[in-house]
C-alpha positions as YAML, in Angstrom:
chain: A
units: angstrom
residues:
- id: 1
  name: MET
  ca: [17.56, -25.89, 65.18]
- id: 2
  name: GLN
  ca: [16.40, -22.17, 65.45]
- id: 3
  name: GLN
  ca: [13.16, -21.26, 63.68]
- id: 4
  name: ARG
  ca: [13.57, -18.95, 60.60]
- id: 5
  name: ASP
  ca: [11.65, -16.28, 62.37]
- id: 6
  name: SER
  ca: [13.35, -16.13, 65.63]
- id: 7
  name: LEU
  ca: [15.39, -13.51, 66.92]
- id: 8
  name: GLY
  ca: [18.41, -15.66, 67.22]
- id: 9
  name: TYR
  ca: [18.28, -16.74, 63.38]
- id: 10
  name: THR
  ca: [17.92, -13.19, 62.30]
- id: 11
  name: LEU
  ca: [20.69, -11.76, 64.26]
- id: 12
  name: GLY
  ca: [22.78, -14.84, 62.79]
- id: 13
  name: VAL
  ca: [21.93, -14.07, 59.49]
- id: 14
  name: ALA
  ca: [22.81, -10.23, 59.74]
- id: 15
  name: ALA
  ca: [26.21, -11.06, 61.65]
- id: 16
  name: VAL
  ca: [26.85, -13.47, 58.35]
- id: 17
  name: LEU
  ca: [26.19, -10.97, 56.11]
- id: 18
  name: CYS
  ca: [27.79, -8.20, 58.02]
- id: 19
  name: VAL
  ca: [31.01, -10.29, 57.74]
- id: 20
  name: VAL
  ca: [30.94, -11.37, 54.32]
- id: 21
  name: CYS
  ca: [30.30, -7.74, 52.99]
- id: 22
  name: SER
  ca: [33.16, -6.33, 55.17]
- id: 23
  name: LEU
  ca: [35.35, -8.99, 53.64]
- id: 24
  name: ALA
  ca: [34.11, -8.14, 49.91]
- id: 25
  name: VAL
  ca: [34.82, -4.20, 50.98]
- id: 26
  name: SER
  ca: [37.99, -4.98, 52.18]
- id: 27
  name: THR
  ca: [39.27, -7.14, 49.42]
- id: 28
  name: ALA
  ca: [38.06, -4.56, 46.72]
- id: 29
  name: ALA
  ca: [39.61, -1.69, 48.61]
- id: 30
  name: VAL
  ca: [43.13, -4.02, 48.91]
- id: 31
  name: SER
  ca: [43.04, -5.12, 45.06]
- id: 32
  name: LEU
  ca: [41.79, -1.43, 43.90]
- id: 33
  name: ARG
  ca: [44.70, 0.39, 45.75]
- id: 34
  name: GLY
  ca: [47.27, 0.51, 43.62]
- id: 35
  name: LYS
  ca: [45.11, 1.54, 40.65]
- id: 36
  name: GLN
  ca: [43.78, 4.33, 43.02]
- id: 37
  name: GLU
  ca: [47.11, 5.75, 43.67]
- id: 38
  name: ALA
  ca: [48.02, 5.63, 40.07]
- id: 39
  name: ASN
  ca: [45.18, 7.61, 39.44]
- id: 40
  name: VAL
  ca: [45.76, 9.97, 42.18]
- id: 41
  name: LYS
  ca: [49.30, 10.61, 40.51]
- id: 42
  name: LEU
  ca: [48.06, 10.83, 37.06]
- id: 43
  name: ASP
  ca: [45.45, 13.40, 38.17]
- id: 44
  name: GLN
  ca: [48.26, 15.44, 40.13]
- id: 45
  name: GLN
  ca: [50.39, 15.20, 36.60]
- id: 46
  name: LYS
  ca: [48.10, 16.29, 34.62]
- id: 47
  name: ASN
  ca: [47.36, 19.30, 36.91]
- id: 48
  name: ILE
  ca: [51.02, 20.32, 36.65]
- id: 49
  name: LEU
  ca: [50.83, 20.32, 32.91]
- id: 50
  name: ASP
  ca: [48.04, 22.74, 33.00]
- id: 51
  name: ALA
  ca: [49.81, 25.12, 35.63]
- id: 52
  name: THR
  ca: [52.63, 25.09, 33.18]
- id: 53
  name: GLY
  ca: [50.74, 25.47, 30.08]
- id: 54
  name: LEU
  ca: [52.59, 22.57, 28.40]
- id: 55
  name: ALA
  ca: [49.11, 20.73, 27.31]
- id: 56
  name: ILE
  ca: [48.12, 23.85, 25.93]
- id: 57
  name: GLY
  ca: [51.23, 24.93, 24.16]
- id: 58
  name: GLU
  ca: [51.99, 21.44, 22.85]
- id: 59
  name: TYR
  ca: [48.34, 20.03, 22.02]
- id: 60
  name: GLY
  ca: [46.02, 23.10, 22.16]
- id: 61
  name: VAL
  ca: [44.00, 21.46, 24.64]
- id: 62
  name: GLN
  ca: [43.81, 20.80, 28.78]
- id: 63
  name: ALA
  ca: [45.66, 17.84, 29.89]
- id: 64
  name: ASN
  ca: [42.80, 15.82, 30.84]
- id: 65
  name: GLU
  ca: [41.92, 15.88, 27.06]
- id: 66
  name: LEU
  ca: [45.51, 14.08, 26.56]
- id: 67
  name: THR
  ca: [46.00, 10.50, 25.79]
- id: 68
  name: PRO
  ca: [48.26, 8.76, 28.34]
- id: 69
  name: LYS
  ca: [51.13, 8.60, 25.58]
- id: 70
  name: GLN
  ca: [50.85, 12.43, 24.97]
- id: 71
  name: ILE
  ca: [51.24, 12.82, 28.98]
- id: 72
  name: ASP
  ca: [54.13, 10.85, 29.28]
- id: 73
  name: LYS
  ca: [55.57, 13.02, 26.55]
- id: 74
  name: LEU
  ca: [55.13, 16.05, 28.31]
- id: 75
  name: ASN
  ca: [56.09, 14.48, 31.49]
- id: 76
  name: ALA
  ca: [59.66, 14.41, 29.95]
- id: 77
  name: TYR
  ca: [59.95, 18.13, 30.68]
- id: 78
  name: VAL
  ca: [59.34, 17.83, 34.26]
- id: 79
  name: SER
  ca: [61.51, 16.83, 37.23]
- id: 80
  name: ALA
  ca: [61.11, 17.09, 40.99]
- id: 81
  name: LYS
  ca: [63.34, 17.71, 44.07]
- id: 82
  name: LEU
  ca: [62.96, 17.74, 47.72]
- id: 83
  name: VAL
  ca: [63.38, 21.14, 49.41]
- id: 84
  name: ASP
  ca: [64.19, 22.06, 53.07]
- id: 85
  name: LEU
  ca: [61.97, 25.40, 53.03]
- id: 86
  name: GLU
  ca: [63.80, 26.83, 56.25]
- id: 87
  name: THR
  ca: [67.41, 26.44, 54.49]
- id: 88
  name: GLY
  ca: [66.31, 26.46, 50.72]
- id: 89
  name: ASP
  ca: [68.40, 23.71, 50.26]
- id: 90
  name: TYR
  ca: [67.81, 20.50, 48.38]
- id: 91
  name: VAL
  ca: [67.67, 17.19, 50.48]
- id: 92
  name: GLY
  ca: [66.86, 13.86, 50.25]
- id: 93
  name: GLY
  ca: [67.49, 10.97, 47.66]
- id: 94
  name: ASP
  ca: [65.12, 9.28, 45.06]
- id: 95
  name: ALA
  ca: [63.49, 7.03, 47.35]
- id: 96
  name: GLU
  ca: [62.78, 9.65, 49.63]
- id: 97
  name: LEU
  ca: [61.34, 11.74, 46.72]
- id: 98
  name: GLU
  ca: [59.19, 8.70, 45.57]
- id: 99
  name: ARG
  ca: [57.73, 8.15, 48.78]
- id: 100
  name: TYR
  ca: [56.94, 11.75, 49.62]
- id: 101
  name: ASN
  ca: [53.30, 12.70, 50.68]
- id: 102
  name: LEU
  ca: [52.49, 16.09, 51.62]
- id: 103
  name: VAL
  ca: [49.26, 15.33, 53.58]
- id: 104
  name: GLU
  ca: [51.22, 12.91, 55.75]
- id: 105
  name: GLU
  ca: [54.56, 15.12, 56.05]
- id: 106
  name: ALA
  ca: [52.03, 18.03, 57.34]
- id: 107
  name: ALA
  ca: [50.38, 15.74, 59.70]
- id: 108
  name: ASN
  ca: [53.13, 14.32, 61.58]
- id: 109
  name: ASN
  ca: [54.62, 16.78, 64.17]
- id: 110
  name: ALA
  ca: [58.09, 15.21, 63.30]
- id: 111
  name: THR
  ca: [58.26, 16.44, 59.83]
- id: 112
  name: SER
  ca: [56.15, 19.72, 59.97]
- id: 113
  name: ILE
  ca: [56.06, 23.21, 62.02]
- id: 114
  name: PRO
  ca: [53.18, 24.91, 62.97]
- id: 115
  name: ILE
  ca: [52.16, 27.87, 60.36]
- id: 116
  name: GLU
  ca: [52.28, 31.13, 62.53]
- id: 117
  name: ASN
  ca: [52.11, 33.90, 59.99]
- id: 118
  name: PRO
  ca: [49.15, 36.46, 60.95]
- id: 119
  name: GLN
  ca: [49.84, 38.61, 57.82]
- id: 120
  name: PHE
  ca: [49.32, 35.94, 55.33]
- id: 121
  name: ASN
  ca: [47.35, 33.25, 56.95]
- id: 122
  name: PRO
  ca: [46.28, 30.09, 54.72]
- id: 123
  name: GLY
  ca: [44.12, 28.56, 57.40]
- id: 124
  name: GLU
  ca: [46.09, 25.29, 58.29]
- id: 125
  name: PRO
  ca: [47.73, 24.34, 61.57]
- id: 126
  name: ARG
  ca: [50.74, 23.07, 60.25]
- id: 127
  name: ARG
  ca: [53.11, 22.95, 56.91]
- id: 128
  name: PRO
  ca: [55.79, 20.28, 55.90]
- id: 129
  name: LYS
  ca: [59.47, 21.10, 56.69]
- id: 130
  name: ARG
  ca: [60.05, 19.49, 53.02]
- id: 131
  name: MET
  ca: [58.18, 20.46, 50.14]
- id: 132
  name: LYS
  ca: [58.38, 18.40, 46.68]
- id: 133
  name: VAL
  ca: [58.86, 21.22, 43.98]
- id: 134
  name: TYR
  ca: [58.95, 20.51, 40.30]
- id: 135
  name: PHE
  ca: [60.87, 22.11, 37.21]
- id: 136
  name: VAL
  ca: [60.29, 22.27, 33.69]
- id: 137
  name: LYS
  ca: [63.09, 21.97, 31.38]
- id: 138
  name: LYS
  ca: [63.55, 21.39, 27.56]
- id: 139
  name: PRO
  ca: [64.63, 17.59, 27.02]
- id: 140
  name: GLY
  ca: [68.34, 17.40, 26.51]
- id: 141
  name: THR
  ca: [69.03, 20.80, 27.96]
- id: 142
  name: ASP
  ca: [69.82, 22.49, 31.55]
- id: 143
  name: ASP
  ca: [67.68, 25.56, 30.94]
- id: 144
  name: THR
  ca: [65.05, 25.65, 33.69]
- id: 145
  name: LEU
  ca: [62.09, 27.45, 32.19]
- id: 146
  name: GLN
  ca: [59.57, 27.13, 35.00]
- id: 147
  name: VAL
  ca: [59.24, 26.09, 38.74]
- id: 148
  name: VAL
  ca: [56.23, 24.42, 40.07]
- id: 149
  name: LEU
  ca: [55.45, 24.76, 43.74]
- id: 150
  name: PRO
  ca: [52.81, 22.89, 45.78]
- id: 151
  name: VAL
  ca: [50.41, 24.90, 47.77]
- id: 152
  name: TYR
  ca: [47.40, 24.44, 49.68]
- id: 153
  name: GLY
  ca: [45.02, 26.22, 52.25]
- id: 154
  name: LYS
  ca: [41.49, 26.70, 53.48]
- id: 155
  name: GLY
  ca: [38.76, 27.71, 51.15]
- id: 156
  name: LEU
  ca: [35.00, 27.67, 52.20]
- id: 157
  name: TRP
  ca: [34.55, 23.94, 52.85]
- id: 158
  name: GLY
  ca: [37.99, 22.50, 53.22]
- id: 159
  name: THR
  ca: [41.66, 22.54, 51.91]
- id: 160
  name: LEU
  ca: [42.52, 23.42, 48.48]
- id: 161
  name: TYR
  ca: [45.53, 21.68, 46.85]
- id: 162
  name: GLY
  ca: [47.26, 22.83, 44.04]
- id: 163
  name: TYR
  ca: [50.14, 23.93, 41.93]
- id: 164
  name: LEU
  ca: [51.59, 27.27, 41.45]
- id: 165
  name: ALA
  ca: [53.93, 27.47, 38.35]
- id: 166
  name: LEU
  ca: [56.29, 30.23, 37.95]
- id: 167
  name: ARG
  ca: [58.64, 31.31, 35.16]
- id: 168
  name: SER
  ca: [62.11, 31.20, 35.33]
- id: 169
  name: ASP
  ca: [62.39, 34.47, 37.14]
- id: 170
  name: ALA
  ca: [60.61, 33.43, 40.08]
- id: 171
  name: GLU
  ca: [58.36, 36.52, 40.10]
- id: 172
  name: THR
  ca: [55.84, 36.18, 37.06]
- id: 173
  name: ILE
  ca: [53.21, 33.35, 37.57]
- id: 174
  name: GLN
  ca: [52.69, 30.92, 34.71]
- id: 175
  name: GLY
  ca: [49.67, 29.19, 36.00]
- id: 176
  name: LEU
  ca: [47.82, 27.75, 38.93]
- id: 177
  name: THR
  ca: [45.63, 25.08, 39.49]
- id: 178
  name: PHE
  ca: [43.66, 22.98, 42.17]
- id: 179
  name: TYR
  ca: [44.02, 18.95, 41.89]
- id: 180
  name: GLN
  ca: [41.92, 18.71, 45.31]
- id: 181
  name: HIS
  ca: [39.23, 20.64, 46.88]
- id: 182
  name: LYS
  ca: [35.79, 20.67, 48.45]
- id: 183
  name: GLU
  ca: [34.21, 24.15, 46.90]
- id: 184
  name: THR
  ca: [30.81, 24.67, 45.74]
- id: 185
  name: PRO
  ca: [30.23, 23.99, 41.72]
- id: 186
  name: GLY
  ca: [29.45, 27.18, 39.99]
- id: 187
  name: LEU
  ca: [30.66, 28.99, 43.03]
- id: 188
  name: GLY
  ca: [34.05, 28.53, 44.83]
- id: 189
  name: GLY
  ca: [34.35, 25.52, 42.32]
- id: 190
  name: GLU
  ca: [35.25, 27.78, 39.58]
- id: 191
  name: VAL
  ca: [38.74, 27.55, 40.57]
- id: 192
  name: ASP
  ca: [38.46, 24.94, 38.09]
- id: 193
  name: ASN
  ca: [37.33, 26.93, 35.23]
- id: 194
  name: PRO
  ca: [39.86, 27.05, 32.30]
- id: 195
  name: ARG
  ca: [39.05, 30.70, 31.95]
- id: 196
  name: TRP
  ca: [39.67, 31.97, 35.39]
- id: 197
  name: LYS
  ca: [42.80, 29.53, 35.58]
- id: 198
  name: ALA
  ca: [44.10, 31.44, 32.25]
- id: 199
  name: MET
  ca: [44.02, 34.83, 34.00]
- id: 200
  name: TRP
  ca: [46.80, 33.79, 36.25]
- id: 201
  name: ASP
  ca: [49.39, 33.65, 33.34]
- id: 202
  name: GLY
  ca: [51.76, 36.75, 33.35]
- id: 203
  name: LYS
  ca: [50.50, 38.06, 36.70]
- id: 204
  name: LYS
  ca: [53.15, 39.07, 39.06]
- id: 205
  name: LEU
  ca: [53.89, 37.10, 42.21]
- id: 206
  name: PHE
  ca: [55.55, 40.08, 44.23]
- id: 207
  name: ASP
  ca: [55.87, 43.90, 44.30]
- id: 208
  name: PRO
  ca: [59.09, 45.48, 43.76]
- id: 209
  name: SER
  ca: [59.78, 45.45, 47.50]
- id: 210
  name: GLY
  ca: [59.42, 41.73, 47.37]
- id: 211
  name: GLU
  ca: [56.04, 41.39, 49.16]
- id: 212
  name: PRO
  ca: [53.98, 38.73, 47.94]
- id: 213
  name: LYS
  ca: [51.25, 40.68, 46.32]
- id: 214
  name: ALA
  ca: [49.38, 38.19, 43.83]
- id: 215
  name: MET
  ca: [45.70, 38.26, 44.47]
- id: 216
  name: VAL
  ca: [41.94, 37.44, 43.62]
- id: 217
  name: PHE
  ca: [40.19, 40.72, 43.35]
- id: 218
  name: LYS
  ca: [36.96, 41.33, 44.51]
- id: 219
  name: GLY
  ca: [34.85, 41.71, 41.66]
- id: 220
  name: PRO
  ca: [36.51, 42.29, 38.06]
- id: 221
  name: ALA
  ca: [40.41, 43.17, 38.47]
- id: 222
  name: PRO
  ca: [41.42, 46.30, 36.81]
- id: 223
  name: LYS
  ca: [43.41, 45.72, 33.60]
- id: 224
  name: THR
  ca: [45.91, 47.68, 35.16]
- id: 225
  name: ASN
  ca: [46.52, 45.82, 37.88]
- id: 226
  name: GLU
  ca: [49.46, 43.26, 37.37]
- id: 227
  name: TYR
  ca: [49.00, 41.42, 40.41]
- id: 228
  name: ALA
  ca: [45.06, 40.69, 40.48]
- id: 229
  name: VAL
  ca: [42.73, 38.36, 38.73]
- id: 230
  name: ASP
  ca: [38.90, 38.42, 38.76]
- id: 231
  name: GLY
  ca: [37.23, 37.44, 41.74]
- id: 232
  name: LEU
  ca: [34.97, 34.44, 41.84]
- id: 233
  name: SER
  ca: [31.59, 35.44, 41.76]
- id: 234
  name: GLY
  ca: [29.53, 34.65, 45.04]
- id: 235
  name: ALA
  ca: [32.62, 32.79, 46.49]
- id: 236
  name: THR
  ca: [34.16, 35.76, 48.70]
- id: 237
  name: ILE
  ca: [35.60, 33.04, 51.29]
- id: 238
  name: THR
  ca: [36.93, 31.06, 48.36]
- id: 239
  name: SER
  ca: [38.68, 33.85, 46.90]
- id: 240
  name: ARG
  ca: [40.20, 35.21, 50.20]
- id: 241
  name: GLY
  ca: [41.48, 31.84, 50.78]
- id: 242
  name: VAL
  ca: [43.22, 31.52, 47.48]
- id: 243
  name: THR
  ca: [44.92, 35.09, 48.07]
- id: 244
  name: ASN
  ca: [45.84, 33.92, 51.56]
- id: 245
  name: LEU
  ca: [47.54, 30.58, 50.16]
- id: 246
  name: ILE
  ca: [49.66, 32.21, 47.39]
- id: 247
  name: ARG
  ca: [50.75, 34.95, 49.73]
- id: 248
  name: TYR
  ca: [51.45, 32.66, 52.38]
- id: 249
  name: TRP
  ca: [53.57, 30.15, 50.29]
- id: 250
  name: ALA
  ca: [55.40, 33.07, 48.60]
- id: 251
  name: SER
  ca: [56.54, 34.50, 51.59]
- id: 252
  name: ASP
  ca: [59.69, 33.58, 53.65]
- id: 253
  name: ASP
  ca: [57.60, 31.36, 55.78]
- id: 254
  name: GLY
  ca: [56.81, 29.46, 52.69]
- id: 255
  name: TYR
  ca: [59.08, 28.93, 49.53]
- id: 256
  name: GLY
  ca: [60.75, 32.68, 50.22]
- id: 257
  name: THR
  ca: [64.51, 31.44, 50.86]
- id: 258
  name: TYR
  ca: [64.15, 28.50, 48.22]
- id: 259
  name: LEU
  ca: [63.11, 31.26, 45.45]
- id: 260
  name: ASP
  ca: [66.03, 33.41, 46.35]
- id: 261
  name: LYS
  ca: [68.34, 30.44, 45.72]
- id: 262
  name: PHE
  ca: [66.48, 29.19, 42.70]
- id: 263
  name: ARG
  ca: [66.99, 32.71, 41.10]
- id: 264
  name: GLU
  ca: [70.81, 32.21, 41.59]
- id: 265
  name: GLU
  ca: [70.54, 28.96, 40.13]
- id: 266
  name: VAL
  ca: [68.87, 30.30, 37.15]
- id: 267
  name: LYS
  ca: [71.35, 33.04, 36.85]
- id: 268
  name: LYS
  ca: [74.24, 30.60, 37.05]
- id: 269
  name: GLU
  ca: [72.39, 28.45, 34.21]
- id: 270
  name: LYS
  ca: [72.17, 31.21, 31.73]
- id: 271
  name: SER
  ca: [75.64, 32.23, 32.61]
- id: 272
  name: SER
  ca: [76.86, 28.98, 31.70]
- id: 273
  name: THR
  ca: [74.77, 28.63, 28.33]
- id: 274
  name: SER
  ca: [76.14, 31.89, 27.52]
- id: 275
  name: GLU
  ca: [79.80, 31.09, 27.95]
- id: 276
  name: GLY
  ca: [79.01, 27.52, 26.24]
- id: 277
  name: ASP
  ca: [77.51, 29.75, 23.14]
- id: 278
  name: GLU
  ca: [81.15, 31.89, 22.69]
...
């Protein structure tokens, strides 16, 4: 029998403790995985509602102040589809839509392509071939009010993941939110500030020639500039990163081809509605 103060006894106790702790951590991780995934999904839903302005418009508060019942009510306005960014066509079925994971698709060479845009560089190596886009429609109608585009790109300390909501003209910004980032609180982290996010409402995404023009200005944005919002004080790199990611995803390398087709869809919807009213 080993003495309690021997090296062998100490190592044995340490080994047992390591095994027990590892099992406890693994069990907790597995048992909580479903809840963690549900919380991530809920947080993304809240950010979509904030980007679209539905939470403010319906209840006068940000989505994180809503009850689950209120969130479910607003989610009735929101639907989603998978889009092939090269062709702009809708692809896949409900099962693929449910399984879709942006990060996994971007990391897999079979489901992504290199990002090679020197003009608008979001600082990321690859983008998915398909993206999951969202639509806002009034329940019981076919009229599309907004389209919500997932976007991502490098900030100062890591990747910002967010949603860019556009009005039905696919040219006017409704809102911009980020559901995941590593930016410094009080500096680049001000991308979460409701006051700053509200500045995007009504800004133009493209200039008259169709070139992506929306941007974060360096300093206070001139009130006459219909493309720019105020810069983030002390966060030049984050501001530049937000500008780059918005312009990249609005370009033909991002959602450009799809947005052209989306505009045609909206025109057909409006034409169909007008004919039905006659």
